[in-house]
N, C-alpha and C positions, 0 to 999 in steps of 0.2 A: 431545675436550678441546681447548680453545683455547690457543694460545701466541702471545703478542704479541712482536714484535721491533721495538723502538724504537731509532732510531739517529740520530746526527749525522754527516754526511759533507760535507766541503768539496770533495774532489777526485773523489769517486765510489768510492774504495777501500773505505771502511767500508760503503757501500751494497752493494757486491759481496759483502762478507763476510756482511752481513745476509741476502742471498739464499742464500748457502751454508748459513747457520743454518737457514733455512726448508726448504731441500732436505733437509738431514740429519734434521730433526725429522719431516718428512713420510714418512720411511722407516718410521715406526711407524704401525700402523693406527689409524684414528679420530683423527688429529691434524689440526687446522685451524690454519694459521699465517697471519699477516699481518705484512708488513714495513711500517714506518711511519717516515718521517723526522719529526724533532721538530716540524717546522712543519706537519705534516699528520697529526694523530693521530685515529684512529677511537676516540673515547672509549668507546663502547658495547662495542666488541670488547675493549678493554683491561679494562674493568670485568668482563667475562665470562671473561677469560683466567685460568687457574690459574697460568701461568708467564709471566714477562715477562723477555725478554733486553734488555739495554741495551748498545749498541755505540757506541764513540767513537774518534776519532783521538787520538793522544797528542801533547800539547803541553807542552813543558818538563817532562816526566816526570809529567804528570797528565792527567786527562781534560779535554775541551774546556769552555770557559766557557759555551758554548751549551747543552751537556747539563746543566751545573751549574744554569744559570738555569732550564731547563725543569723539572728535578727540584725546585728550590726553590720554584717557583711552581705546580707541578702540583696540580690540585684533585681528581684521580682518587684514590680510596682504593686504595693499593697494599698496605697492611698485610694480612698473612695470605697473600699470594701468594708463590710461589717466584721469586726474582730471580737472574738469571745475567748474566754480563758477557762482553764480548769487546772487543778493542782492535786498532787498526792502528797501525803505526809506520813511519817511513821507513827505519830501519836496525836491525840487531841492537844491543841495548843502548839503544834509544831511549826506555826508560822505561815500556813497556807494563805490566809487572808492577805498578809503582807506581800507574799510572793505574787499573788494575783494582782494586787494594786500596782506593784512595780512593773509587772508585765503589761497591765493596761496602760500605764504611763508610756511604755515603749511603743505600744500600738498607736496611741494618740500622736506621738512624735512622728510616726510613719504616715500620719494622715488618715488613719482608719477611724471608723465610727465604732466606739466600744459599746457593746450591748450585753446585758445579762438577764433581761426580763425583770429582775429585781423582785419586788413584792407586788407587781401589777396584776398578777394572775392568782394571787393567794398562795397558800401553802402547797408545796414547799417553796420557801423563799430562796432565791439565789442572788444574794446581794452583789457579789463580784463575779462569781462563777461557781462551778461545781467543785466540791472538795471531797476527797476520799482518803480514808486512812488505809495505807497500803493499797490494795486493789479494791477496797470498799466492802463494807458490811452489806447485807441484803437491802437495808433501808437506804444506804448511800448509793448503791447501784441503781435502785429505783429512782432516786433523786437525780442522778446523772442522766438517765434516759428521759425523765420528764423535762429537765433543763434543756436538753438537746432538741426534744420534740417541740417545745415552746419556741425556741430560737428559730427552728426551721419553719414553723407555722407563721410566726410573725414576720420574719424576713421575706418569706415567700409573698406575703401580702404587699410588703414594701416594694418588691421588685416586679410585681405584675403590672 
């Protein structure tokens, strides 16, 4: 199963978290991932992917305008795919939850099934998606990988 990881990164922090998403998802057998910045999308891979993660830095309590522009002008059919989100912020309380909720709203409008695993598998909880301060502390990095692994495991069951 293919999992696309689309992200916008200004400083490299969100890119590093995208790579952790890929590493976590690859812990599940038969998962093929690809990380793609919004300015270099492999459209064929995204079209074939069952799951698409979207990652963004947090700006003024929401996701980046660059990600918004990409999503608003995207010609790839995302409807019917599972959508997941992750965000980076510069400090605790930087608005990542709000950014993730806004991004989830966009995915729902696109006809995607939003999924985060939530609290269904116990700690660590991922209510909306993974959050990291800058590129993440060791604990946050572990949570990101666990989040991605859980998404891959559960969505693989869904699509078998």
